[in-house]
SERO-4910 file (N, C-alpha, C, O; in steps of 0.05 Angstrom, whole numbers):
BEGIN
 pado doro    nc1    nc2    nc3   cac1   cac2   cac3    cc1    cc2    cc3    oc1    oc2    oc3
  Met    A     17    -24      0      0      0      0     18     25      0     38     25     13
  His    A      9     45    -14     24     70    -13     11     89      6    -10     82     18
  Gly    A     22    113     10     13    131     30    -16    139     28    -30    139     49
  Ala    A    -26    144      4    -54    152      1    -73    130      9    -94    135     21
  Ala    A    -65    105      3    -82     82     11    -83     79     41   -104     72     52
  Trp    A    -60     83     55    -60     81     84    -77    103     96    -91     99    116
  Arg    A    -75    128     85    -92    149     96   -122    143     93   -138    147    111
  Glu    A   -129    132     70   -157    124     65   -166    102     84   -188    102     94
  Ala    A   -148     83     89   -154     61    107   -159     71    136   -174     59    151
  Gly    A   -146     93    143   -149    104    169   -174    120    173   -180    128    196
  Arg    A   -188    126    152   -212    142    154   -236    124    159   -250    116    140
  Asp    A   -241    118    184   -264    102    191   -278    114    215   -270    136    223
  Arg    A   -296    101    226   -312    113    248   -300    108    275   -312    114    296
  Thr    A   -276     97    277   -264     91    303   -251    115    316   -245    115    340
  Gly    A   -247    136    301   -235    160    312   -205    159    314   -193    175    328
  Arg    A   -193    139    301   -164    136    303   -150    160    290   -160    172    271
  Val    A   -127    166    301   -110    187    289    -89    173    272    -74    157    283
  Val    A    -88    178    247    -70    165    229    -51    186    217    -59    206    206
  Thr    A    -25    181    220     -4    197    208     11    180    188     21    159    195
  Val    A     13    189    163     27    174    142     49    192    132     44    215    124
  Glu    A     74    182    131     96    197    120    112    180    101    115    156    105
  Ser    A    122    192     79    139    178     61    167    188     64    172    212     69
  His    A    186    171     60    215    177     63    230    167     40    225    145     30
  Gly    A    250    182     31    268    173     10    261    185    -17    243    202    -20
  Asn    A    275    176    -37    272    186    -64    281    165    -84    291    144    -76
  Cys    A    278    171   -109    285    152   -130    314    144   -129    321    121   -132
  Leu    A    332    164   -125    360    158   -124    367    139   -101    382    120   -105
  Ala    A    355    143    -78    360    126    -55    349     97    -61    362     78    -53
  Gly    A    327     96    -74    316     69    -81    333     54   -101    338     30    -97
  Val    A    343     68   -121    360     55   -141    386     47   -127    397     25   -133
  Ala    A    397     64   -110    422     58    -96    419     33    -79    437     16    -78
  Ala    A    396     30    -66    390      7    -49    389    -19    -66    399    -40    -59
  Met    A    375    -17    -90    373    -40   -107    400    -48   -119    405    -72   -124
  Leu    A    418    -29   -122    445    -35   -133    464    -44   -111    486    -52   -117
  Gly    A    455    -43    -86    472    -52    -64    493    -32    -55    512    -39    -42
  Leu    A    488     -6    -62    507     15    -53    504     20    -23    482     16    -12
  Ala    A    525     28    -11    525     34     18    516     63     22    517     79      3
  Arg    A    508     70     46    500     97     53    522    117     47    517    139     38
  Glu    A    547    108     51    570    125     47    575    132     17    590    150     11
  Asp    A    562    117     -1    565    122    -30    549    146    -39    553    156    -61
  Leu    A    530    156    -23    514    179    -29    519    201     -9    526    196     14
  Thr    A    514    225    -18    518    248      0    493    252     17    471    242     10
  Ser    A    495    266     39    472    273     55    451    289     40    427    284     43
  Ala    A    461    307     23    443    323      7    426    305    -12    402    311    -16
  Glu    A    438    284    -23    423    266    -41    402    250    -25    381    245    -35
  Leu    A    409    242     -1    391    226     15    369    242     29    348    231     35
  Asp    A    374    267     34    355    284     49    331    292     32    311    301     43
  Val    A    332    289      6    310    296    -11    287    276     -7    291    252    -10
  Ala    A    264    286      0    240    268      4    222    272    -20    211    294    -24
  Asp    A    218    252    -36    201    253    -59    177    235    -54    180    210    -55
  Pro    A    153    246    -49    130    229    -43    121    211    -67    106    192    -63
  Arg    A    131    217    -91    124    201   -114    141    175   -115    133    156   -128
  His    A    164    176   -102    182    153   -102    192    146    -74    216    148    -69
  Pro    A    175    139    -56    184    133    -29    199    107    -27    192     88    -41
  Val    A    219    106    -11    233     81     -5    220     68     19    220     43     22
  Leu    A    210     85     37    197     75     61    172     92     67    173    116     64
  Val    A    151     79     74    126     93     83    121     85    112    119     61    118
  Thr    A    119    105    129    113     99    157     85    106    164     75    127    154
  Val    A     72     90    180     44     95    188     42     94    218     51     75    231
  Met    A     31    115    230     27    115    259     -3    117    263    -16    136    253
  Cys    A    -14     99    278    -43     98    282    -48     97    312    -38     78    326
  Arg    A    -62    116    323    -67    117    352    -97    118    357   -112    132    343
  Lys    A   -105    104    377   -133    106    386   -135    132    402   -116    141    415
  Pro    A   -158    146    400   -162    170    416   -163    163    446   -172    142    453
  Arg    A   -154    182    462   -155    178    490   -184    178    499   -199    195    491
  Ser    A   -191    160    516   -218    159    526   -220    178    550   -201    183    564
  Ala    A   -244    188    554   -249    206    576   -247    191    602   -256    168    604
  Pro    A   -235    203    623   -232    189    649   -260    183    661   -278    199    658
  Ala    A   -262    161    674   -287    153    687   -292    171    710   -274    178    725
  Arg    A   -317    178    714   -324    196    737   -340    181    757   -348    192    778
***
């Protein structure tokens, strides 16, 4: 699933808070497929975040806090 699909999956009636972030770019993905080490790329090359070509998509889903019992 990509980021948009995870956001849509989080839109339900449970009230969950869903945060979806994409990380990486096309260059980082190609470098990983070629077996290059992190040291083979500069920080500037790796710091670019391209949502069209994520290497990693993170999803955080939290239930809302319930009101304390009285």
